[in-house]
C-alpha positions as CSV (number, residue, x, y, z in Angstrom):
1,M,0.2,6.0,25.0
2,T,3.4,6.0,27.0
3,K,5.5,6.2,23.9
4,R,3.6,9.3,22.6
5,V,3.8,11.0,25.9
6,L,7.6,10.4,26.1
7,F,8.0,11.7,22.5
8,Y,6.0,14.9,23.1
9,L,7.7,15.7,26.4
10,T,11.1,15.3,24.8
11,F,9.9,17.4,21.8
12,L,8.7,20.2,23.9
13,W,11.9,20.1,26.0
14,V,14.1,20.5,22.9
15,I,12.3,23.5,21.5
16,P,13.3,26.0,24.2
17,V,16.7,24.5,24.6
18,S,17.2,24.6,20.8
19,L,20.0,22.1,20.5
20,V,21.1,20.0,17.6
21,L,24.1,17.9,16.6
22,A,26.8,19.8,14.8
23,Q,27.5,17.6,11.8
24,E,31.2,16.8,11.3
25,S,32.7,16.0,7.9
26,R,35.9,14.1,7.3
27,T,36.8,16.3,4.3
28,S,40.0,14.3,3.6
29,Q,37.8,11.3,2.7
30,V,35.2,13.1,0.6
31,F,35.6,12.6,-3.1
32,D,35.2,16.2,-4.3
33,L,35.0,15.4,-8.0
34,G,31.9,13.3,-7.1
35,Q,30.0,16.5,-7.0
36,V,28.4,17.9,-10.2
37,L,29.3,21.5,-9.5
38,V,32.9,22.6,-9.0
39,I,33.6,22.8,-5.3
40,G,33.8,26.3,-3.9
41,D,32.5,27.9,-7.1
42,G,28.9,26.9,-6.2
43,E,29.1,28.3,-2.6
44,K,26.8,31.3,-3.3
45,T,24.4,29.3,-5.5
46,D,24.1,26.8,-2.8
47,K,22.7,29.6,-0.5
48,M,19.8,30.2,-2.9
49,T,18.0,26.9,-2.2
50,T,17.9,24.5,0.7
51,I,20.7,21.9,0.9
52,D,21.1,19.3,3.6
53,V,24.2,17.2,4.1
54,V,24.3,13.7,5.8
55,S,27.9,13.3,7.0
56,I,29.8,10.2,7.7
57,E,29.4,10.8,11.4
58,D,25.6,11.0,11.1
59,I,25.7,7.7,9.2
60,K,27.7,6.1,12.0
61,M,25.8,7.4,15.0
62,Q,22.3,6.7,13.4
63,G,23.3,3.2,12.7
64,A,22.2,3.5,9.1
65,K,23.0,0.6,6.8
66,T,21.5,1.9,3.5
67,V,21.1,5.2,1.8
68,A,17.4,5.1,2.5
69,Q,18.0,4.8,6.3
70,A,20.5,7.6,6.2
71,L,18.1,10.0,4.6
72,E,15.2,9.4,7.0
73,F,16.2,12.3,9.3
74,I,16.4,15.0,6.6
75,P,13.5,17.5,6.8
76,G,11.2,17.1,3.8
77,V,12.2,13.5,3.2
78,D,9.9,10.6,3.8
79,I,10.8,6.9,3.2
80,R,8.3,4.2,2.6
81,T,8.2,0.8,1.0
82,G,7.0,0.4,-2.6
83,K,5.3,-2.4,-4.4
84,K,8.5,-4.3,-5.1
85,G,9.6,-4.0,-1.5
86,Q,11.9,-1.1,-2.5
87,A,12.6,2.0,-0.5
88,S,10.4,4.6,-2.1
89,L,11.5,8.2,-1.3
90,K,9.4,11.3,-1.3
91,L,11.1,14.7,-1.3
92,R,8.8,17.6,-0.4
93,G,5.9,15.5,-1.8
94,F,7.6,14.5,-5.0
95,D,8.0,10.8,-5.9
96,Q,11.5,9.4,-6.4
97,S,11.0,9.3,-10.1
98,D,10.9,13.1,-9.9
99,V,14.2,13.3,-8.0
100,K,17.6,12.8,-9.7
101,V,19.8,10.3,-7.7
102,L,23.5,10.4,-8.4
103,I,26.4,8.3,-7.1
104,D,29.5,10.5,-7.4
105,G,27.7,12.6,-10.0
106,V,26.7,9.6,-12.1
107,P,22.9,9.1,-12.6
108,A,22.0,5.9,-10.8
109,H,18.7,4.5,-11.9
110,E,16.9,1.6,-13.5
111,S,16.4,2.9,-17.1
112,Y,12.8,1.5,-17.4
113,E,11.3,2.9,-14.2
114,G,13.7,5.9,-13.8
115,S,14.3,5.4,-10.1
116,L,16.7,3.6,-7.8
117,D,15.9,1.4,-4.8
118,L,17.9,3.3,-2.1
119,D,17.6,0.2,0.2
120,Q,19.8,-1.7,-2.2
121,I,22.7,0.8,-1.8
122,S,24.8,0.1,1.3
123,I,26.5,3.0,3.0
124,D,29.8,1.3,3.5
125,S,31.8,3.4,0.9
126,I,29.8,6.6,1.4
127,A,31.5,9.8,2.8
128,M,28.6,12.2,2.4
129,I,25.1,12.5,1.0
130,K,24.0,15.9,-0.4
131,V,20.3,16.6,-0.6
132,I,19.5,19.6,-2.9
133,K,15.9,20.8,-2.8
134,G,13.8,23.2,-4.8
135,A,15.3,25.0,-7.9
136,S,18.6,23.2,-8.2
137,S,21.3,24.4,-10.6
138,V,20.4,24.1,-14.3
139,L,23.6,22.2,-14.8
140,Y,21.9,19.2,-13.1
141,G,19.7,18.9,-16.2
142,P,16.1,17.6,-16.5
143,N,14.2,15.2,-14.2
144,T,15.0,17.3,-11.0
145,M,11.5,18.4,-10.1
146,G,11.8,17.4,-6.5
147,G,15.5,18.0,-6.2
148,V,18.8,16.2,-6.4
149,I,20.4,13.5,-4.2
150,N,24.1,13.1,-4.7
151,I,25.7,10.1,-2.9
152,I,29.4,10.9,-2.6
153,T,31.9,8.1,-1.8
154,K,35.3,8.1,-0.1
155,K,38.7,8.7,-1.4
156,G,42.1,8.0,0.0
157,G,43.7,10.5,2.4
158,E,47.3,11.4,3.0
159,K,47.9,8.6,5.5
160,P,47.0,4.9,5.1
161,Y,43.7,4.0,6.7
162,T,42.1,0.5,7.2
163,S,38.9,-0.5,9.0
164,I,37.3,-3.9,9.5
165,S,33.8,-4.1,10.9
166,T,31.5,-7.1,11.8
167,S,28.1,-7.1,13.4
168,F,25.3,-9.6,14.1
169,G,21.6,-9.5,15.0
170,Q,18.6,-11.8,15.2
171,N,17.3,-14.0,12.3
172,N,20.9,-14.7,11.1
173,T,21.6,-11.0,10.4
174,Q,25.3,-10.6,9.6
175,N,27.4,-7.7,8.3
176,Y,31.0,-7.6,7.2
177,V,32.7,-4.4,6.0
178,F,36.3,-3.7,4.8
179,N,37.7,-0.3,4.0
180,H,41.2,0.7,3.0
181,G,42.7,3.8,1.5
182,S,46.0,5.6,1.1
183,S,48.1,7.8,-1.2
184,S,51.6,7.8,-2.7
185,G,52.9,10.9,-4.2
186,Q,50.3,12.3,-6.6
187,F,48.2,9.1,-6.5
188,N,45.6,8.1,-4.0
189,Y,43.2,5.1,-3.9
190,W,40.2,3.7,-1.9
191,I,38.7,0.2,-1.7
192,T,35.5,-0.9,0.0
193,G,34.0,-4.4,0.2
194,S,31.0,-5.5,2.2
195,H,28.7,-8.5,2.7
196,R,25.3,-8.1,4.4
197,T,22.7,-10.8,4.9
198,T,19.5,-11.5,7.0
199,D,16.7,-14.1,7.0
200,G,14.2,-11.2,7.5
201,F,12.8,-8.8,10.1
202,E,10.4,-9.5,12.9
203,L,7.1,-7.9,13.2
204,A,6.1,-6.2,16.4
205,D,5.0,-8.4,19.3
206,D,1.6,-6.9,19.4
207,F,1.0,-7.3,15.6
208,D,-2.6,-8.7,15.3
209,P,-3.0,-11.4,12.6
210,N,-6.7,-10.4,12.5
211,N,-5.8,-6.8,11.6
212,P,-8.3,-6.0,8.8
213,R,-5.6,-4.1,6.8
214,T,-2.5,-6.3,7.1
215,G,-3.4,-9.6,8.8
216,L,-4.6,-13.0,7.5
217,G,-7.0,-12.9,4.6
218,T,-5.9,-9.4,3.5
219,D,-3.7,-8.4,0.6
220,F,-0.6,-9.0,2.9
221,N,-1.8,-12.1,4.6
222,E,0.6,-11.8,7.6
223,D,0.3,-13.9,10.6
224,G,3.2,-12.4,12.7
225,G,6.8,-13.4,13.4
226,I,9.2,-12.9,10.4
227,R,7.7,-10.8,7.7
228,D,7.3,-12.9,4.5
229,L,10.0,-12.4,2.0
230,S,11.9,-9.8,4.0
231,Y,15.2,-11.5,3.6
232,F,18.2,-10.2,1.6
233,T,21.9,-10.7,0.7
234,K,23.9,-7.6,-0.4
235,N,27.4,-7.5,-1.7
236,T,29.2,-4.2,-2.4
237,F,32.5,-3.4,-4.0
238,N,33.8,0.2,-4.5
239,A,37.2,1.2,-5.9
240,K,38.7,4.5,-6.8
241,I,42.1,5.7,-8.0
242,G,43.0,9.4,-8.3
243,Y,45.8,11.3,-9.9
244,E,46.3,14.9,-8.7
245,V,49.0,16.6,-10.6
246,D,48.6,19.7,-8.4
247,D,45.8,21.9,-7.1
248,N,44.9,22.8,-10.7
249,S,44.6,19.4,-12.2
250,K,42.8,16.2,-11.0
251,L,41.8,13.0,-12.8
252,Y,39.8,10.1,-11.1
253,L,38.6,6.7,-12.2
254,S,36.0,5.0,-10.0
255,F,34.1,1.8,-10.0
256,D,31.0,1.0,-7.9
257,Y,29.3,-2.5,-7.8
258,H,26.3,-3.9,-6.1
259,D,25.3,-7.6,-6.3
260,N,22.1,-8.3,-4.3
261,E,19.3,-10.8,-3.8
262,K,16.1,-10.1,-1.9
263,G,12.6,-10.9,-1.2
264,C,9.8,-8.4,-1.9
265,P,7.2,-8.1,0.8
266,T,4.3,-7.0,-1.4
267,E,0.5,-6.8,-1.5
268,D,-2.4,-8.3,-3.5
269,S,-1.4,-11.8,-2.4
270,R,1.7,-11.7,-4.6
271,Y,5.1,-13.1,-3.4
272,W,8.0,-11.8,-5.4
273,E,11.7,-12.1,-5.1
274,F,14.7,-10.7,-6.9
275,D,16.7,-13.7,-7.7
276,E,19.3,-11.3,-9.1
277,W,19.8,-7.5,-8.6
278,N,23.1,-6.2,-10.0
279,Q,24.2,-2.6,-10.7
280,W,27.6,-1.2,-11.4
281,H,29.0,1.9,-12.9
282,V,32.5,3.1,-14.0
283,N,33.1,6.9,-13.9
284,L,36.1,8.8,-15.4
285,V,36.1,12.5,-14.3
286,G,38.7,15.2,-14.6
287,E,39.0,18.9,-13.7
288,H,41.6,21.5,-14.8
289,D,42.1,25.2,-14.1
290,F,43.4,26.6,-17.4
291,T,43.7,30.2,-16.1
292,D,42.7,32.1,-13.0
293,I,39.4,32.7,-14.8
294,L,38.7,29.5,-16.7
295,T,38.0,26.1,-15.1
296,M,36.7,23.0,-17.0
297,K,35.4,19.7,-15.8
298,A,34.5,16.7,-17.9
299,R,32.9,13.3,-17.0
300,V,32.2,10.1,-19.0
301,Y,30.3,7.1,-17.4
302,Y,28.7,3.8,-18.0
303,V,26.0,2.3,-15.8
304,D,24.8,-1.3,-16.1
305,H,21.7,-2.6,-14.3
306,T,20.3,-6.2,-14.5
307,D,17.6,-7.9,-12.4
308,I,15.5,-11.0,-12.4
309,L,12.1,-10.7,-10.6
310,K,10.3,-14.0,-9.9
311,D,6.7,-14.5,-8.8
312,V,6.7,-17.3,-6.2
313,S,3.2,-16.8,-4.9
314,W,0.9,-19.2,-6.8
315,D,-0.3,-22.3,-5.0
316,A,-0.3,-25.7,-6.7
317,D,-4.0,-25.7,-7.7
318,H,-4.1,-22.1,-8.9
319,T,-7.1,-21.3,-6.8
320,T,-6.1,-18.6,-4.2
321,S,-4.0,-16.2,-6.2
322,R,-3.2,-15.0,-9.8
323,K,0.1,-14.2,-11.2
324,F,1.0,-11.4,-13.6
325,F,4.1,-13.2,-14.6
326,Q,6.3,-16.2,-13.7
327,E,9.7,-14.4,-14.3
328,S,10.6,-10.9,-15.5
329,S,14.1,-9.9,-16.4
330,Y,15.5,-6.4,-17.0
331,D,18.8,-5.6,-18.7
332,D,19.5,-1.9,-18.7
333,Y,22.4,0.4,-19.4
334,T,23.1,4.1,-19.3
335,L,25.8,5.8,-21.2
336,G,26.6,9.4,-20.6
337,S,29.0,12.3,-20.6
338,E,29.1,16.0,-19.5
339,V,31.4,18.9,-20.0
340,Q,31.2,22.1,-17.7
341,A,33.1,25.4,-18.0
342,Y,33.3,28.0,-15.2
343,L,34.3,31.6,-15.9
344,D,35.1,33.3,-12.6
345,F,35.3,37.1,-12.9
346,G,36.2,37.6,-9.2
347,N,33.9,40.0,-7.3
348,L,31.8,40.6,-10.5
349,S,30.3,37.3,-11.5
350,L,30.7,33.5,-12.0
351,V,29.4,32.1,-15.2
352,K,28.7,28.3,-15.4
353,M,28.0,26.5,-18.6
354,G,27.3,22.8,-19.1
355,V,26.4,20.3,-21.8
356,S,25.3,16.8,-21.0
357,Y,24.2,13.7,-22.9
358,M,22.6,10.5,-21.5
359,K,21.4,7.4,-23.4
360,D,19.1,5.0,-21.5
361,N,18.5,1.6,-22.9
362,H,16.1,-1.1,-21.5
363,T,15.6,-4.6,-22.6
364,Q,13.1,-6.9,-20.9
365,Q,11.8,-10.4,-21.3
366,D,8.9,-12.0,-19.4
367,Y,8.0,-15.6,-18.9
368,F,4.4,-16.6,-18.4
369,D,3.3,-20.1,-17.4
370,A,0.3,-21.8,-18.9
371,A,-2.2,-20.4,-16.4
372,T,-1.0,-16.8,-16.2
373,W,-3.6,-14.3,-17.0
374,D,-2.7,-11.1,-19.0
375,V,-5.0,-8.6,-17.3
376,I,-4.3,-5.9,-20.0
377,R,-5.0,-8.0,-23.1
378,G,-7.7,-10.0,-21.3
379,R,-6.5,-13.4,-22.3
380,A,-4.3,-16.3,-21.0
381,V,-0.8,-16.3,-22.4
382,A,2.0,-18.8,-21.9
383,G,5.8,-19.3,-22.5
384,I,8.7,-17.0,-23.0
385,Q,7.6,-13.7,-24.4
386,P,9.5,-11.7,-27.1
387,K,12.3,-9.4,-26.0
388,E,11.2,-5.8,-25.8
389,E,13.9,-3.1,-26.2
390,Y,13.4,0.6,-25.6
391,E,15.9,3.4,-25.8
392,V,15.9,7.2,-25.3
393,D,18.5,9.9,-25.6
394,I,18.4,12.9,-23.3
395,Y,20.4,16.1,-24.0
396,S,20.8,19.2,-21.7
397,Y,22.4,22.5,-22.4
398,G,22.6,24.9,-19.5
399,I,24.0,28.3,-18.6
400,E,23.7,30.4,-15.4
401,D,25.4,33.5,-14.1
402,E,26.0,34.2,-10.5
403,I,26.2,38.1,-10.3
404,R,27.7,39.6,-7.2
405,L,26.1,43.0,-7.0
406,F,27.4,43.9,-3.6
407,D,29.5,42.2,-0.9
408,R,26.4,40.8,0.7
409,L,24.0,40.4,-2.3
410,T,24.2,37.8,-5.0
411,V,21.7,37.2,-7.9
412,N,21.6,34.1,-10.0
413,G,19.9,33.6,-13.3
414,G,20.0,30.6,-15.6
415,V,18.2,28.5,-18.2
416,S,18.5,25.0,-19.6
417,F,17.3,23.6,-22.9
418,D,16.4,19.9,-22.4
419,V,15.6,17.3,-25.1
420,H,13.9,13.9,-24.8
421,D,14.4,11.8,-27.9
422,P,12.9,8.3,-28.2
423,V,15.3,6.2,-30.3
424,K,13.8,2.6,-30.0
425,A,10.5,1.2,-28.9
426,Y,9.1,-2.3,-29.1
427,G,6.4,-2.1,-31.8
428,G,7.9,1.0,-33.4
429,I,8.5,4.7,-32.5
430,D,5.3,6.7,-32.6
431,R,6.4,9.5,-30.3
432,D,8.1,12.7,-31.4
433,K,11.1,14.4,-29.8
434,T,10.2,16.6,-26.9
435,E,12.1,19.9,-26.3
436,V,11.6,22.2,-23.2
437,W,13.1,25.4,-21.8
438,N,13.6,25.6,-18.0
439,P,14.6,29.0,-16.7
440,Q,15.2,29.9,-13.1
441,A,16.4,32.8,-10.8
442,G,17.6,33.2,-7.3
443,I,18.9,35.7,-4.8
444,A,20.9,35.5,-1.6
445,F,21.4,38.3,0.9
446,D,23.8,38.1,3.8
447,V,22.2,40.4,6.4
448,T,25.2,39.8,8.6
449,N,28.0,37.2,8.6
450,D,25.7,35.0,10.6
451,F,22.3,35.8,9.1
452,N,21.5,34.8,5.5
453,L,18.2,35.1,3.5
454,Y,17.6,33.5,0.1
455,A,14.8,33.0,-2.4
456,S,14.5,31.2,-5.7
457,V,12.0,30.4,-8.4
458,G,12.4,28.0,-11.3
459,K,10.7,25.9,-13.9
460,K,11.5,22.1,-13.7
461,T,10.6,19.3,-16.1
462,R,10.4,15.6,-15.7
463,F,10.1,13.6,-18.9
464,P,7.9,10.4,-18.9
465,Q,9.8,7.3,-18.0
466,M,9.8,4.2,-20.3
467,K,7.5,2.3,-18.1
468,E,5.0,5.1,-18.0
469,L,5.1,5.2,-21.8
470,Y,5.2,1.6,-22.9
471,S,4.4,-0.9,-20.1
472,N,1.4,-3.1,-20.7
473,L,1.0,-4.3,-17.1
474,G,2.0,-0.8,-15.8
475,G,-0.6,1.1,-17.8
476,G,1.7,2.6,-20.3
477,N,0.5,5.6,-22.3
478,K,2.5,6.8,-25.3
479,S,0.7,10.1,-25.4
480,L,1.9,11.3,-22.0
481,K,3.2,14.9,-21.7
482,P,6.2,15.8,-19.5
483,Q,5.5,16.8,-15.9
484,K,6.4,20.4,-15.1
485,T,6.4,22.6,-12.1
486,I,7.1,26.1,-11.0
487,A,9.1,25.8,-7.8
488,Y,9.1,28.7,-5.3
489,E,11.2,28.9,-2.2
490,I,12.2,31.4,0.4
491,G,14.4,30.6,3.4
492,A,16.7,31.9,6.1
493,Y,19.7,30.7,8.0
494,K,20.7,32.3,11.3
495,K,23.8,31.4,13.4
496,F,23.1,32.8,16.9
497,S,26.5,31.8,18.4
498,D,29.1,29.1,18.0
499,V,26.7,26.8,19.7
500,L,23.3,27.5,18.1
501,N,22.0,27.9,14.6
502,L,18.6,27.7,12.9
503,S,17.4,27.2,9.3
504,M,14.0,27.3,7.9
505,A,12.3,27.4,4.5
506,A,8.9,27.7,2.9
507,F,8.2,26.2,-0.4
508,L,5.4,26.0,-3.1
509,N,5.2,23.9,-6.2
510,D,2.6,24.4,-8.9
511,V,2.7,21.1,-10.8
512,E,1.0,20.6,-14.2
513,D,0.5,17.3,-16.0
514,R,1.5,15.2,-13.1
515,I,1.8,11.6,-14.1
516,I,-0.2,9.1,-12.0
517,R,-1.8,5.7,-12.5
518,E,-5.6,5.8,-12.3
519,R,-8.4,3.4,-13.4
520,V,-9.5,4.1,-17.0
521,A,-12.3,1.9,-18.4
522,G,-11.7,-0.6,-15.6
523,V,-7.9,-0.7,-16.2
524,K,-5.1,1.1,-14.4
525,Q,-3.4,3.5,-16.8
526,C,-0.8,6.3,-16.6
527,V,-2.4,9.7,-17.3
528,N,-1.5,13.4,-16.9
529,K,-3.6,14.5,-13.9
530,G,-4.4,18.2,-14.2
531,E,-2.8,20.4,-11.6
532,T,-1.3,19.6,-8.2
533,E,-0.2,22.1,-5.6
534,I,2.5,21.1,-3.1
535,K,3.3,23.6,-0.4
536,G,5.0,23.3,3.0
537,F,7.4,24.5,5.6
538,E,10.5,22.9,7.1
539,T,12.9,23.9,9.8
540,R,16.0,22.6,11.5
541,V,17.6,23.7,14.8
542,N,21.4,23.1,15.2
543,I,23.7,23.4,18.2
544,T,26.7,21.6,19.8
545,T,27.0,22.2,23.5
546,P,30.3,22.5,25.4
547,W,29.1,19.6,27.6
548,N,29.4,16.8,25.1
549,L,25.6,16.9,24.6
550,D,24.3,17.4,21.0
551,L,20.7,17.3,20.0
552,G,18.8,17.9,16.8
553,L,15.3,18.8,15.8
554,G,13.7,18.9,12.4
555,Y,10.1,19.5,11.4
556,T,8.2,19.4,8.1
557,Y,4.7,20.6,7.3
558,L,3.4,19.4,3.9
559,C,0.1,20.0,2.2
560,A,-0.5,18.4,-1.3
561,E,-3.7,18.5,-3.3
562,E,-4.5,17.4,-6.8
563,K,-7.3,18.6,-9.0
564,D,-8.7,16.9,-12.1
565,D,-9.0,19.1,-15.2
566,A,-12.7,18.7,-15.2
567,A,-13.3,18.9,-11.5
568,S,-13.5,21.9,-9.2
569,A,-12.8,20.1,-6.0
570,A,-9.3,19.2,-4.9
571,R,-8.3,16.0,-3.2
572,D,-5.4,15.1,-1.0
573,C,-2.4,13.3,-2.5
574,E,-1.6,9.8,-1.3
575,Y,1.1,8.8,1.1
576,M,2.1,12.4,2.1
577,P,2.1,12.9,5.9
578,E,1.1,16.4,6.8
579,H,3.5,16.5,9.8
580,K,6.8,14.9,10.3
581,A,9.2,15.6,13.1
582,T,12.6,14.2,13.9
583,L,14.7,14.2,17.1
584,D,18.4,13.3,17.4
585,V,20.1,13.3,20.8
586,R,23.8,12.4,21.2
587,Y,26.0,12.4,24.3
588,A,29.7,11.5,24.5
589,F,31.3,10.4,27.8
590,D,34.9,11.2,28.7
591,F,35.8,7.5,28.7
592,G,35.0,6.9,25.1
593,L,31.3,5.9,25.2
594,S,29.0,7.7,22.7
595,T,25.2,7.4,22.9
596,S,22.8,8.3,20.2
597,F,18.9,8.4,20.4
598,Q,16.7,9.2,17.4
599,T,13.0,9.6,17.1
600,V,10.8,10.0,14.0
601,Y,7.2,11.0,14.2
602,T,5.1,10.5,11.0
603,G,1.7,12.0,10.9
604,E,-1.5,10.6,9.5
605,Q,-1.6,9.8,5.8
606,I,-4.3,8.8,3.3
607,E,-4.5,6.4,0.4
608,Y,-7.3,5.5,-2.1
609,D,-8.6,2.0,-2.5
610,D,-9.6,0.4,-5.8
611,S,-13.0,2.0,-5.5
612,D,-11.3,5.5,-5.1
613,N,-12.4,5.7,-1.5
614,K,-10.2,7.6,1.0
615,V,-8.5,5.4,3.6
616,Q,-6.7,6.9,6.6
617,I,-3.3,5.5,7.7
618,D,-2.6,6.2,11.4
619,D,0.4,8.2,12.6
620,F,3.3,6.5,14.4
621,I,6.5,7.0,16.3
622,V,9.7,5.0,15.9
623,C,12.7,5.4,18.3
624,N,16.2,4.1,17.8
625,L,19.2,3.8,20.1
626,K,22.9,3.3,19.6
627,L,25.8,2.8,22.1
628,N,29.4,3.0,20.9
629,Q,32.4,2.3,23.1
630,Q,35.8,3.3,21.6
631,I,39.0,1.9,23.0
632,S,42.4,3.3,21.7
633,F,45.3,0.8,22.0
634,T,47.7,3.0,20.3
635,K,47.6,6.3,18.3
636,K,46.8,4.4,15.2
637,L,44.9,1.3,16.5
638,T,41.4,1.8,17.8
639,T,38.4,-0.5,18.4
640,D,34.7,0.4,18.5
641,F,32.2,-1.9,20.2
642,F,28.6,-1.0,19.5
643,I,25.1,-2.2,20.0
644,E,22.1,-0.8,18.1
645,F,18.4,-1.0,18.7
646,K,15.8,-0.2,16.1
647,N,12.2,0.6,17.0
648,I,13.0,0.1,20.7
649,F,9.4,0.5,21.8
650,D,8.3,-2.1,19.3
651,E,5.8,0.1,17.5
652,D,3.4,-1.8,15.2
653,Y,2.9,0.5,12.2
654,E,2.4,0.6,8.5
655,E,2.3,3.1,5.6
656,G,0.2,1.3,3.0
657,S,2.7,-1.4,2.2
658,G,2.1,-3.8,5.0
659,P,3.5,-4.2,8.5
660,M,6.9,-2.7,9.1
661,P,9.7,-4.0,11.3
662,G,9.3,-4.4,15.0
663,R,12.1,-4.2,17.6
664,S,15.5,-5.4,16.4
665,F,19.1,-5.2,17.7
666,L,22.6,-5.5,16.3
667,I,25.9,-5.9,18.1
668,G,29.3,-5.6,16.6
669,M,32.8,-4.2,16.5
670,T,35.0,-2.1,14.2
671,L,38.8,-2.3,14.2
672,S,40.5,0.8,12.7
673,F,44.2,1.3,12.0
């Protein structure tokens, strides 16, 4: 009760004060070519839909260690844990498989499931995260129903920079990070290496082992203390070299590598662990201004993903649990390229054209021991199963024109033609090529220099993922149709002074043929589920005070209902909190001490059990605190000593995936020179 009173008092105090942290960006370290659209040319288009940016300063002050943690404070974003212990993102009610995730413009996903565990991606090499919502540019291609998240890494600046960071917490939590970058003439480079490990996270002190949802004897079977299988070891290496001939020509080669092992806190009495989780990509991108009018950009990339998931849950006498598999291995790769051309006709218009190609390949092999039960085929199977290979080609052709009618009015119209072409499938191809058109339009009006209005509407399509089409255990359905939505958005941005600004947006998505898993003839299967309506409102208040006090407030209202084709009554969608609010308070003392306090309120949610009964998940509040003391020995040499507390009030909460972390702390230092 005390925690809720504290939150609401602070919440009500912030509204009239209307303060938020002014986000700072170290532009000299941001890899500009990591963005899909040419920087600067997309400025007006960016005003036609909502875009949020997580800066390097936000990442530092929030104490985020992964991309998932860094996104938690973005309005419209909700992070929860999935069935493999992965961070499962929802953006304005859309699942992560409906959101395109990029690292430096490169699609970063597991080919089979079409999504990426954002908890596996450390923030150590990241300079900025850009979250694009609603009707994003057609040049991003298909599979962007919910939006686009582009994770942009660092590049070398004009002067040499090196940082070494170490930190430690309970349960043998250790973090080591090294960053170095510099430039020489027309060349620059950046290197990041990190190692993070922990034995797991503690549950809240007041966690009840007899809790009927998460305690002993339930699907999670937790008895308190360290959450089962919450350990991990993560290793990251990022390298980039750039050659900038002049302001008109740039060429960069980058390499991003993640080598992880982790346990998977799951349900249904299963205990899984990733014995191996590796993902790396290489990215070659160049940009050249041929004339004052024509700019071209090209990219070629290769992404490799391998993982080995083991089921370690079965007891010796095979009486208390049942495995789906003993070991399952994925070997995926993505090969792709894109070419874009920009025709800038000055005050008249900016024409953007793009062609992209992506090949997704997935190979998997499962091992079942003698007593494993195949729930789909209804029989016992044993031994190493045959390799299954699947492959799909995706093409996208897009064009849009940004027409500048007046100094303050800009209109945008565009269309993409997207193709999904199955190339290989275990057991043979029995699915035709799918072709779709996705048009969209937007308008931006600058009422004044400090008051902007915008609106957009667009059709977006998400093709079925390989798992949804072909998985035996996952309920694959080869007859699935693509998901599609008509996305509407209207928003405003108002800067009241150098101190205060406010942004808000209302959105509506009419979704058809949404792909979900439901029980068909006693077996879970992927189906197209009629119509779904997702609507909501989000706002953010921004200010930086002259007294070193910065605060931020974000709020999201979300309503999502799905309706069966044959039913007239709608039902609420699962795991979508109706209300979510965030609070970020930061204060900097004159002697180098910075303090940061964040609070997240997540409202009630619902889920449906195996009998399709609605179950309510309680609301909760989580508060974090970070203290950072900076000491400058010379102009070049500085040291930061910091301590971080997560969930400082030790809230016991869950979101349908078992009990979440209780209170934790981390203490460390960073040496920069």
